[in-house]
ChimeraX commands (.cxc) that place a marker at each C-alpha (Angstrom):
marker #1 position 83.89,55.77,-227.41 radius 0.5
marker #1 position 79.98,56.11,-226.83 radius 0.5
marker #1 position 80.37,54.19,-223.68 radius 0.5
marker #1 position 82.88,56.69,-222.23 radius 0.5
marker #1 position 80.79,59.79,-223.08 radius 0.5
marker #1 position 77.72,57.84,-221.53 radius 0.5
marker #1 position 79.70,57.15,-218.24 radius 0.5
marker #1 position 81.00,60.67,-218.17 radius 0.5
marker #1 position 77.53,61.98,-218.42 radius 0.5
marker #1 position 76.24,59.65,-215.59 radius 0.5
marker #1 position 79.25,60.42,-213.44 radius 0.5
marker #1 position 78.60,64.19,-213.77 radius 0.5
marker #1 position 74.82,63.65,-212.95 radius 0.5
marker #1 position 75.98,61.65,-209.92 radius 0.5
marker #1 position 78.41,64.23,-208.63 radius 0.5
marker #1 position 75.89,67.17,-209.21 radius 0.5
marker #1 position 73.30,65.30,-207.05 radius 0.5
marker #1 position 75.73,64.63,-204.39 radius 0.5
marker #1 position 76.75,68.34,-204.29 radius 0.5
marker #1 position 73.29,69.22,-203.44 radius 0.5
marker #1 position 73.32,69.20,-199.41 radius 0.5
marker #1 position 69.86,69.96,-198.61 radius 0.5
marker #1 position 69.02,68.06,-195.16 radius 0.5
marker #1 position 67.34,68.52,-191.81 radius 0.5
marker #1 position 69.58,70.48,-189.67 radius 0.5
marker #1 position 69.46,71.23,-185.83 radius 0.5
marker #1 position 68.24,74.63,-185.15 radius 0.5
marker #1 position 67.68,76.49,-181.82 radius 0.5
marker #1 position 64.91,79.10,-181.48 radius 0.5
marker #1 position 63.87,81.10,-178.64 radius 0.5
marker #1 position 60.23,81.92,-177.89 radius 0.5
marker #1 position 59.90,85.28,-175.98 radius 0.5
marker #1 position 56.35,86.51,-175.24 radius 0.5
marker #1 position 56.15,89.94,-173.72 radius 0.5
marker #1 position 53.41,88.98,-171.16 radius 0.5
marker #1 position 54.99,85.64,-170.16 radius 0.5
marker #1 position 57.59,85.40,-167.39 radius 0.5
marker #1 position 59.77,82.86,-169.30 radius 0.5
marker #1 position 61.59,82.62,-172.54 radius 0.5
marker #1 position 61.34,79.08,-174.03 radius 0.5
marker #1 position 64.53,77.70,-175.84 radius 0.5
marker #1 position 63.22,74.98,-178.41 radius 0.5
marker #1 position 65.62,72.54,-180.26 radius 0.5
marker #1 position 64.09,71.63,-183.47 radius 0.5
marker #1 position 65.19,70.78,-187.19 radius 0.5
marker #1 position 64.90,73.05,-190.19 radius 0.5
marker #1 position 65.77,72.52,-193.76 radius 0.5
marker #1 position 69.10,73.98,-194.69 radius 0.5
marker #1 position 71.89,73.46,-197.16 radius 0.5
marker #1 position 73.00,74.10,-200.70 radius 0.5
marker #1 position 70.91,73.22,-203.89 radius 0.5
marker #1 position 72.53,73.14,-207.39 radius 0.5
marker #1 position 71.37,76.24,-209.30 radius 0.5
marker #1 position 72.12,77.09,-212.94 radius 0.5
marker #1 position 71.90,80.64,-214.05 radius 0.5
marker #1 position 70.75,81.31,-217.58 radius 0.5
marker #1 position 72.72,83.82,-219.60 radius 0.5
marker #1 position 69.85,85.16,-221.44 radius 0.5
marker #1 position 67.79,86.02,-218.20 radius 0.5
marker #1 position 67.35,89.56,-219.63 radius 0.5
marker #1 position 64.99,88.16,-222.39 radius 0.5
marker #1 position 63.02,85.77,-220.09 radius 0.5
marker #1 position 59.85,86.78,-218.08 radius 0.5
marker #1 position 60.61,87.23,-214.27 radius 0.5
marker #1 position 58.30,84.02,-213.45 radius 0.5
marker #1 position 60.72,81.84,-215.52 radius 0.5
marker #1 position 63.86,82.80,-213.41 radius 0.5
marker #1 position 62.99,81.05,-210.24 radius 0.5
marker #1 position 65.68,79.11,-208.48 radius 0.5
marker #1 position 65.60,76.00,-206.28 radius 0.5
marker #1 position 65.94,76.41,-202.64 radius 0.5
marker #1 position 66.40,73.93,-199.74 radius 0.5
marker #1 position 62.84,73.40,-198.43 radius 0.5
marker #1 position 60.69,70.95,-196.78 radius 0.5
marker #1 position 59.72,67.66,-198.39 radius 0.5
marker #1 position 57.78,66.43,-195.17 radius 0.5
marker #1 position 57.28,68.17,-191.85 radius 0.5
marker #1 position 55.27,67.86,-188.89 radius 0.5
marker #1 position 54.14,70.64,-186.07 radius 0.5
marker #1 position 54.94,70.42,-182.51 radius 0.5
marker #1 position 53.10,72.46,-179.72 radius 0.5
marker #1 position 54.73,73.56,-176.69 radius 0.5
marker #1 position 53.42,75.64,-173.61 radius 0.5
marker #1 position 55.39,78.66,-172.61 radius 0.5
marker #1 position 55.57,78.77,-168.89 radius 0.5
marker #1 position 54.77,81.73,-166.72 radius 0.5
marker #1 position 51.88,83.23,-168.86 radius 0.5
marker #1 position 49.03,84.96,-167.16 radius 0.5
marker #1 position 45.62,83.45,-167.66 radius 0.5
marker #1 position 44.49,85.96,-170.32 radius 0.5
marker #1 position 47.50,85.04,-172.60 radius 0.5
marker #1 position 47.46,81.80,-174.78 radius 0.5
marker #1 position 50.50,79.97,-173.58 radius 0.5
marker #1 position 50.96,77.73,-176.59 radius 0.5
marker #1 position 53.36,77.94,-179.32 radius 0.5
marker #1 position 53.67,75.70,-182.37 radius 0.5
marker #1 position 56.51,75.28,-184.68 radius 0.5
marker #1 position 57.59,73.13,-187.69 radius 0.5
marker #1 position 59.94,70.09,-187.31 radius 0.5
marker #1 position 61.59,69.10,-190.71 radius 0.5
marker #1 position 61.45,65.16,-191.36 radius 0.5
marker #1 position 62.87,65.33,-194.80 radius 0.5
marker #1 position 64.22,68.02,-197.23 radius 0.5
marker #1 position 64.52,68.51,-200.74 radius 0.5
marker #1 position 65.63,71.07,-203.40 radius 0.5
marker #1 position 62.82,72.65,-205.22 radius 0.5
marker #1 position 60.67,75.80,-205.62 radius 0.5
marker #1 position 59.85,77.64,-202.45 radius 0.5
marker #1 position 56.14,77.17,-201.32 radius 0.5
marker #1 position 54.83,80.11,-199.63 radius 0.5
marker #1 position 52.20,78.33,-198.07 radius 0.5
marker #1 position 54.62,76.63,-195.40 radius 0.5
marker #1 position 57.94,78.56,-195.85 radius 0.5
marker #1 position 59.19,82.05,-195.56 radius 0.5
marker #1 position 60.63,82.58,-199.00 radius 0.5
marker #1 position 62.19,85.97,-198.50 radius 0.5
marker #1 position 65.11,87.01,-196.44 radius 0.5
marker #1 position 63.77,88.85,-193.20 radius 0.5
marker #1 position 65.49,91.62,-191.35 radius 0.5
marker #1 position 67.73,90.16,-188.68 radius 0.5
marker #1 position 65.80,89.47,-185.49 radius 0.5
marker #1 position 67.31,88.83,-182.27 radius 0.5
marker #1 position 67.67,85.12,-181.53 radius 0.5
marker #1 position 68.37,85.03,-177.78 radius 0.5
marker #1 position 66.26,85.14,-174.68 radius 0.5
marker #1 position 65.70,88.37,-172.69 radius 0.5
marker #1 position 64.02,86.73,-169.74 radius 0.5
marker #1 position 64.91,83.57,-167.62 radius 0.5
marker #1 position 65.01,80.44,-169.86 radius 0.5
marker #1 position 63.00,77.29,-169.77 radius 0.5
marker #1 position 64.06,74.32,-172.04 radius 0.5
marker #1 position 61.97,72.25,-174.11 radius 0.5
marker #1 position 63.38,68.78,-174.67 radius 0.5
marker #1 position 61.27,66.54,-177.06 radius 0.5
marker #1 position 58.09,66.68,-175.31 radius 0.5
marker #1 position 58.96,67.91,-171.82 radius 0.5
marker #1 position 59.58,71.54,-170.68 radius 0.5
marker #1 position 62.38,71.62,-168.14 radius 0.5
marker link #1:1,2 radius 0.2
marker link #1:2,3 radius 0.2
marker link #1:3,4 radius 0.2
marker link #1:4,5 radius 0.2
marker link #1:5,6 radius 0.2
marker link #1:6,7 radius 0.2
marker link #1:7,8 radius 0.2
marker link #1:8,9 radius 0.2
marker link #1:9,10 radius 0.2
marker link #1:10,11 radius 0.2
marker link #1:11,12 radius 0.2
marker link #1:12,13 radius 0.2
marker link #1:13,14 radius 0.2
marker link #1:14,15 radius 0.2
marker link #1:15,16 radius 0.2
marker link #1:16,17 radius 0.2
marker link #1:17,18 radius 0.2
marker link #1:18,19 radius 0.2
marker link #1:19,20 radius 0.2
marker link #1:20,21 radius 0.2
marker link #1:21,22 radius 0.2
marker link #1:22,23 radius 0.2
marker link #1:23,24 radius 0.2
marker link #1:24,25 radius 0.2
marker link #1:25,26 radius 0.2
marker link #1:26,27 radius 0.2
marker link #1:27,28 radius 0.2
marker link #1:28,29 radius 0.2
marker link #1:29,30 radius 0.2
marker link #1:30,31 radius 0.2
marker link #1:31,32 radius 0.2
marker link #1:32,33 radius 0.2
marker link #1:33,34 radius 0.2
marker link #1:34,35 radius 0.2
marker link #1:35,36 radius 0.2
marker link #1:36,37 radius 0.2
marker link #1:37,38 radius 0.2
marker link #1:38,39 radius 0.2
marker link #1:39,40 radius 0.2
marker link #1:40,41 radius 0.2
marker link #1:41,42 radius 0.2
marker link #1:42,43 radius 0.2
marker link #1:43,44 radius 0.2
marker link #1:44,45 radius 0.2
marker link #1:45,46 radius 0.2
marker link #1:46,47 radius 0.2
marker link #1:47,48 radius 0.2
marker link #1:48,49 radius 0.2
marker link #1:49,50 radius 0.2
marker link #1:50,51 radius 0.2
marker link #1:51,52 radius 0.2
marker link #1:52,53 radius 0.2
marker link #1:53,54 radius 0.2
marker link #1:54,55 radius 0.2
marker link #1:55,56 radius 0.2
marker link #1:56,57 radius 0.2
marker link #1:57,58 radius 0.2
marker link #1:58,59 radius 0.2
marker link #1:59,60 radius 0.2
marker link #1:60,61 radius 0.2
marker link #1:61,62 radius 0.2
marker link #1:62,63 radius 0.2
marker link #1:63,64 radius 0.2
marker link #1:64,65 radius 0.2
marker link #1:65,66 radius 0.2
marker link #1:66,67 radius 0.2
marker link #1:67,68 radius 0.2
marker link #1:68,69 radius 0.2
marker link #1:69,70 radius 0.2
marker link #1:70,71 radius 0.2
marker link #1:71,72 radius 0.2
marker link #1:72,73 radius 0.2
marker link #1:73,74 radius 0.2
marker link #1:74,75 radius 0.2
marker link #1:75,76 radius 0.2
marker link #1:76,77 radius 0.2
marker link #1:77,78 radius 0.2
marker link #1:78,79 radius 0.2
marker link #1:79,80 radius 0.2
marker link #1:80,81 radius 0.2
marker link #1:81,82 radius 0.2
marker link #1:82,83 radius 0.2
marker link #1:83,84 radius 0.2
marker link #1:84,85 radius 0.2
marker link #1:85,86 radius 0.2
marker link #1:86,87 radius 0.2
marker link #1:87,88 radius 0.2
marker link #1:88,89 radius 0.2
marker link #1:89,90 radius 0.2
marker link #1:90,91 radius 0.2
marker link #1:91,92 radius 0.2
marker link #1:92,93 radius 0.2
marker link #1:93,94 radius 0.2
marker link #1:94,95 radius 0.2
marker link #1:95,96 radius 0.2
marker link #1:96,97 radius 0.2
marker link #1:97,98 radius 0.2
marker link #1:98,99 radius 0.2
marker link #1:99,100 radius 0.2
marker link #1:100,101 radius 0.2
marker link #1:101,102 radius 0.2
marker link #1:102,103 radius 0.2
marker link #1:103,104 radius 0.2
marker link #1:104,105 radius 0.2
marker link #1:105,106 radius 0.2
marker link #1:106,107 radius 0.2
marker link #1:107,108 radius 0.2
marker link #1:108,109 radius 0.2
marker link #1:109,110 radius 0.2
marker link #1:110,111 radius 0.2
marker link #1:111,112 radius 0.2
marker link #1:112,113 radius 0.2
marker link #1:113,114 radius 0.2
marker link #1:114,115 radius 0.2
marker link #1:115,116 radius 0.2
marker link #1:116,117 radius 0.2
marker link #1:117,118 radius 0.2
marker link #1:118,119 radius 0.2
marker link #1:119,120 radius 0.2
marker link #1:120,121 radius 0.2
marker link #1:121,122 radius 0.2
marker link #1:122,123 radius 0.2
marker link #1:123,124 radius 0.2
marker link #1:124,125 radius 0.2
marker link #1:125,126 radius 0.2
marker link #1:126,127 radius 0.2
marker link #1:127,128 radius 0.2
marker link #1:128,129 radius 0.2
marker link #1:129,130 radius 0.2
marker link #1:130,131 radius 0.2
marker link #1:131,132 radius 0.2
marker link #1:132,133 radius 0.2
marker link #1:133,134 radius 0.2
marker link #1:134,135 radius 0.2
marker link #1:135,136 radius 0.2
marker link #1:136,137 radius 0.2
marker link #1:137,138 radius 0.2
view
């Protein structure tokens, strides 16, 4: 009987980890600087997905710092830099952005992640588009 209980616990743990789908996901962002003639479309990867969370029933009795939940966040990332075409000489034409290499479920790190929900911003170009394809602006 103890072997059956142990197998049940191991199966539950395996299913719990399998249910946490926190992976690098393709994302398209648009960089639109007011001073520049073009909008740049960038294809990158971000961390997105679902992380297992357990909500405590006694949260009224716990301090706020003990109530943090795991989020899908960067384990490893690199920065890329692109040049926005059509910028005047007095404007810096460079834009850097993170590229997710691997992700994890964990506490949100405010040093490299935005840990709050921002107001909805427009995610489209208002000017002619130029595309960034892995190191080449087209």
